[in-house]
C-alpha positions as CSV (number, residue, x, y, z in Angstrom):
1,M,1.9,28.0,36.2
2,T,3.1,24.4,36.0
3,M,1.9,21.2,34.4
4,Q,2.7,17.5,34.2
5,A,5.1,16.5,31.4
6,L,7.2,13.5,30.4
7,Y,10.8,14.7,30.3
8,W,13.9,13.2,28.8
9,D,17.2,14.7,30.0
10,G,19.4,12.6,27.7
11,N,19.8,9.8,30.2
12,R,16.6,9.4,32.1
13,L,12.9,9.6,31.3
14,Q,10.7,10.8,34.1
15,V,7.3,12.4,34.7
16,R,7.7,16.0,36.0
17,R,4.7,17.4,37.8
18,N,5.9,21.0,38.0
19,Y,7.1,21.6,34.5
20,P,6.5,25.2,33.3
21,V,3.4,25.7,31.1
22,P,4.4,27.1,27.8
23,R,3.8,30.8,27.3
24,I,2.0,32.2,24.4
25,A,4.2,34.2,22.0
26,E,3.6,36.1,18.7
27,K,1.9,33.9,16.1
28,T,1.9,31.0,18.5
29,A,-1.0,29.1,20.3
30,V,-1.0,27.0,23.4
31,V,-2.9,23.7,23.0
32,Q,-4.3,21.6,25.8
33,V,-3.3,18.1,24.7
34,H,-6.1,15.5,24.8
35,V,-4.2,12.5,23.4
36,A,-0.7,12.0,22.2
37,G,0.8,9.1,20.3
38,I,4.2,7.4,20.8
39,C,6.0,6.6,17.6
40,S,9.2,4.9,16.5
41,T,11.0,8.3,16.4
42,D,10.2,8.9,20.1
43,V,11.8,5.5,20.8
44,Q,14.8,6.4,18.8
45,I,15.2,9.6,20.7
46,L,15.8,7.6,23.9
47,Q,18.6,5.9,21.9
48,G,20.3,9.2,21.1
49,Y,18.5,10.3,17.9
50,M,19.0,14.0,17.3
51,G,20.6,14.4,20.7
52,F,17.2,15.7,21.9
53,Q,16.6,16.8,25.5
54,G,13.2,18.0,26.7
55,V,9.6,16.9,26.3
56,P,9.3,14.4,23.5
57,G,6.2,13.8,21.4
58,H,4.9,15.2,18.1
59,E,1.6,13.3,17.4
60,F,-1.3,14.9,19.2
61,V,-4.9,16.2,19.2
62,G,-6.0,18.9,21.6
63,T,-8.0,22.1,22.2
64,V,-6.5,25.6,21.7
65,S,-6.5,27.2,25.2
66,E,-4.6,30.4,24.3
67,G,-4.2,32.1,20.9
68,P,-6.3,33.8,18.3
69,P,-9.9,34.2,19.5
70,A,-11.2,32.4,16.4
71,L,-9.2,29.3,17.4
72,V,-9.7,29.2,21.2
73,G,-11.8,26.2,22.2
74,K,-11.3,24.6,18.8
75,R,-10.0,21.0,18.5
76,V,-6.8,20.8,16.4
77,V,-3.8,18.8,15.3
78,G,-0.5,20.4,14.3
79,E,2.4,20.1,11.9
80,I,5.7,19.4,13.7
81,N,8.2,21.7,11.8
82,F,8.4,25.2,13.3
83,A,9.9,27.2,10.4
84,C,11.2,30.8,10.3
85,G,8.9,31.7,7.4
86,N,11.4,34.1,6.0
87,C,14.3,32.2,4.5
88,A,14.6,31.1,0.8
89,R,13.4,27.6,1.5
90,C,10.4,28.9,3.4
91,Q,9.6,31.2,0.6
92,Q,9.7,28.2,-1.7
93,G,7.1,26.4,0.4
94,L,9.8,24.1,2.0
95,G,9.3,25.2,5.6
96,R,9.9,21.6,6.8
97,H,13.4,22.0,5.4
98,C,14.0,25.5,6.9
99,P,17.7,25.5,8.1
100,T,16.8,27.1,11.4
101,R,13.6,25.2,12.0
102,R,12.7,23.7,15.3
103,V,10.9,20.3,15.4
104,M,8.3,19.5,18.0
105,G,9.6,17.0,20.5
106,I,12.6,16.3,18.3
107,L,14.8,19.4,17.8
108,N,14.9,22.4,20.1
109,A,11.2,22.5,20.9
110,D,9.2,20.7,23.6
111,G,6.6,18.3,22.4
112,S,3.2,16.9,23.2
113,F,3.9,14.4,26.0
114,A,2.6,17.1,28.4
115,Q,-0.7,18.7,29.4
116,Y,0.1,21.7,27.1
117,V,2.2,22.3,24.1
118,A,3.0,25.6,22.2
119,I,2.8,25.5,18.4
120,P,2.8,28.1,15.7
121,V,-0.7,29.1,14.6
122,A,0.2,28.4,11.0
123,N,0.8,24.8,11.8
124,L,-2.6,24.1,13.2
125,H,-5.4,22.3,11.4
126,L,-9.0,22.0,12.6
127,V,-10.3,18.5,13.3
128,P,-13.8,17.6,12.0
129,D,-16.3,16.5,14.6
130,S,-16.6,13.1,12.8
131,I,-13.1,12.2,13.8
132,A,-12.6,10.9,17.4
133,D,-9.6,11.9,19.4
134,E,-8.2,8.3,19.2
135,E,-8.4,8.7,15.4
136,A,-7.2,12.3,15.1
137,V,-4.0,11.5,16.9
138,F,-2.9,9.5,13.8
139,T,-3.1,12.6,11.6
140,E,0.7,13.3,11.7
141,P,1.9,9.8,10.8
142,L,-0.9,9.4,8.3
143,A,0.2,12.7,6.6
144,A,3.7,11.3,6.5
145,V,2.4,8.4,4.5
146,F,0.4,10.6,2.1
147,E,3.8,12.3,1.4
148,I,4.7,9.1,-0.6
149,V,2.0,9.7,-3.2
150,E,3.0,13.4,-3.3
151,Q,6.6,12.5,-4.1
152,A,6.2,9.6,-6.5
153,P,3.6,8.4,-9.1
154,V,1.4,5.6,-7.9
155,H,-1.4,4.2,-10.0
156,A,-3.4,1.0,-10.6
157,A,-0.5,-0.6,-12.6
158,T,2.1,0.1,-9.9
159,E,3.4,-3.0,-8.0
160,V,4.3,-1.9,-4.5
161,V,6.0,-3.8,-1.7
162,V,6.0,-2.4,1.8
163,F,8.4,-3.8,4.3
164,G,7.4,-3.5,8.0
165,D,4.2,-4.4,9.8
166,G,4.6,-1.8,12.5
167,K,2.4,1.3,12.9
168,L,3.9,3.1,9.9
169,G,4.0,0.1,7.6
170,L,0.3,-0.7,8.3
171,L,-0.6,2.9,7.4
172,C,1.6,2.8,4.3
173,A,-0.1,-0.3,3.0
174,Q,-3.6,1.2,3.5
175,V,-2.9,4.5,1.9
176,L,-1.1,2.9,-1.1
177,H,-3.9,0.4,-1.4
178,T,-6.5,3.2,-1.8
179,T,-4.7,4.4,-5.0
180,G,-5.5,1.1,-6.7
181,A,-1.9,-0.1,-6.7
182,R,-1.1,-3.7,-6.3
183,V,0.3,-3.6,-2.7
184,T,2.0,-6.4,-0.7
185,L,2.9,-5.9,2.9
186,I,5.8,-7.9,4.2
187,G,6.1,-8.4,8.0
188,K,7.0,-10.8,10.8
189,H,3.7,-10.9,12.7
190,D,0.7,-12.6,11.1
191,A,-1.7,-11.0,13.6
192,K,-0.6,-7.5,12.6
193,L,-0.6,-8.4,8.9
194,G,-4.2,-9.5,9.4
195,I,-5.3,-5.9,10.2
196,V,-4.8,-4.9,6.6
197,R,-5.4,-8.3,5.1
198,K,-9.1,-7.8,6.1
199,L,-9.1,-4.6,4.1
200,G,-8.0,-6.4,0.9
201,V,-4.2,-5.8,1.1
202,R,-2.0,-8.8,0.1
203,T,0.3,-9.8,3.0
204,V,3.2,-12.2,3.3
205,L,5.2,-13.3,6.3
206,L,8.9,-12.3,5.9
207,S,9.8,-16.0,6.6
208,D,7.8,-17.0,3.5
209,W,8.9,-14.1,1.3
210,K,10.6,-15.0,-1.9
211,T,12.3,-12.0,-3.4
212,H,10.2,-10.6,-6.2
213,Q,11.2,-7.3,-7.6
214,A,8.6,-4.5,-7.6
215,D,8.1,-1.0,-9.2
216,M,8.1,0.7,-5.8
217,V,9.5,-0.5,-2.4
218,V,8.7,1.2,0.8
219,E,11.1,0.6,3.7
220,A,9.2,1.1,7.0
221,T,10.8,-1.5,9.2
222,G,12.6,0.9,11.6
223,S,15.6,-1.5,11.5
224,T,19.1,-1.3,10.0
225,A,18.6,-4.6,8.2
226,G,15.4,-3.5,6.5
227,L,17.1,-1.3,3.9
228,S,19.2,-4.2,2.6
229,V,16.2,-6.3,1.9
230,A,14.3,-3.4,0.4
231,M,17.2,-2.7,-2.0
232,E,17.1,-6.3,-3.2
233,T,13.4,-6.0,-3.9
234,V,13.2,-2.9,-6.1
235,R,13.4,-3.5,-9.8
236,P,15.9,-1.7,-12.1
237,R,14.8,1.9,-12.6
238,G,12.3,1.4,-9.8
239,I,11.6,3.6,-6.8
240,L,12.9,3.0,-3.2
241,V,11.1,5.0,-0.6
242,L,12.8,5.4,2.8
243,K,10.5,6.0,5.7
244,S,12.5,4.8,8.7
245,T,14.5,7.0,11.0
246,V,17.1,4.8,12.8
247,A,19.6,6.2,15.3
248,R,22.2,3.6,14.5
249,R,24.6,3.8,11.6
250,H,24.0,1.8,8.4
251,T,26.8,-0.1,6.6
252,L,25.7,-0.7,3.0
253,A,27.1,-1.3,-0.4
254,L,25.3,1.3,-2.5
255,A,26.7,0.2,-5.9
256,P,23.5,-1.7,-6.8
257,L,21.5,1.5,-6.6
258,V,23.8,3.0,-9.2
259,I,24.0,-0.1,-11.4
260,H,20.2,-0.5,-11.5
261,E,19.5,3.2,-11.7
262,V,17.2,3.1,-8.7
263,T,15.5,6.3,-7.6
264,V,15.9,6.7,-3.9
265,I,13.4,9.0,-2.1
266,G,13.7,10.1,1.5
267,S,10.2,10.6,2.8
268,R,9.4,12.3,6.1
269,C,6.6,14.7,6.9
270,G,3.5,15.2,4.7
271,P,0.3,17.1,4.0
272,F,-2.3,17.1,6.8
273,S,-5.4,17.9,4.6
274,P,-5.6,14.6,2.8
275,A,-4.9,12.7,6.1
276,L,-7.8,14.5,7.8
277,H,-10.0,13.9,4.8
278,A,-9.2,10.2,4.8
279,L,-9.9,9.9,8.5
280,A,-13.2,11.8,8.2
281,Q,-14.3,9.6,5.3
282,K,-13.2,6.5,7.1
283,Q,-11.0,5.5,4.2
284,I,-8.2,4.5,6.6
285,T,-8.7,2.2,9.6
286,V,-6.6,3.2,12.6
287,S,-8.4,1.9,15.7
288,P,-7.0,-1.7,15.4
289,L,-3.5,-0.1,15.5
290,I,-3.9,1.0,19.1
291,D,-2.2,-1.3,21.6
292,K,-3.0,0.5,24.8
293,V,-3.9,3.9,26.2
294,Y,-2.0,5.2,29.3
295,P,-2.6,8.2,31.5
296,L,0.2,10.8,31.1
297,A,1.2,10.1,34.7
298,E,2.2,6.6,33.6
299,G,4.3,7.9,30.7
300,V,7.4,6.0,31.6
301,A,5.5,2.7,31.6
302,A,3.9,3.7,28.3
303,M,7.2,4.4,26.7
304,R,8.5,1.0,28.0
305,H,5.5,-0.6,26.4
306,A,6.1,1.2,23.1
307,R,9.7,-0.1,23.1
308,R,8.5,-3.8,23.2
309,R,9.3,-5.8,20.1
310,G,6.1,-5.9,18.0
311,A,4.2,-3.2,19.9
312,L,1.7,-1.2,17.9
313,K,0.5,2.3,18.8
314,V,0.7,3.4,22.4
315,L,-1.3,6.5,23.4
316,L,-1.0,8.9,26.3
317,R,-4.2,10.5,27.5
318,N,-4.6,13.7,29.6
319,E,-7.5,13.7,32.0
320,R,-9.6,16.8,31.4
């Protein structure tokens, strides 16, 4: 059997209409994708990130078409790291850092920009009926944001500055705001800042920003320049959280991090349960973050849209 899929060969992105449907394997399910989301990492892949070739995409919601009988027909989202489950790191609960892991649409595993995707059963999470597909597709990036509060203490007295008014930055500002922390989102686009300003988050245009040191700084700009500004903003013995994955190399003077005894946290994937709970309880607003929905057949145009400066979330929909 074949399917339609968006394929990257390292040089060219194209829609293939006769791509092999993934086969079910032991402890693996096949999911019929309803909606997939394009994120900044997918854009970076087209610039050489991870040297990936295959079907990109790791944000999705769909229905299990093959797998354990109890799951077939159920609507699910899935964690992106395919771990071995046996090594020392996996036994410590660190499967996302398994040395032989595959990563959906990023490292040695086809992703969700297709009609079907194969994923370990252990990675699947059921989606409550109260969450629409267009909301559920945000589960993976939202989980990555919840990882921040898993990694570092955030409370009502914490002053937080988030740099970047893209998709990830807007989610970071919302999640951190729910903790009661004093959050400021810094960005270049007043219209995008307005999305969270309506929710009570303080926002400042980058052009109006006067450096003010904060307890925690989250870098979510997706740019090489963002880290330098973030480093200038974190206070001595403060916390700097790095969320961006950028294909290009950074050239930075790291001495200030030592001198000011700054704690630097790399923050990637996160827990799905709190993300799904937040979506089900409507604690996080995601609909205003959607720029446009394209059919999978127009995946190349969708990726082109996602690469535009200032673009928010672009979705791919499979007709069912």
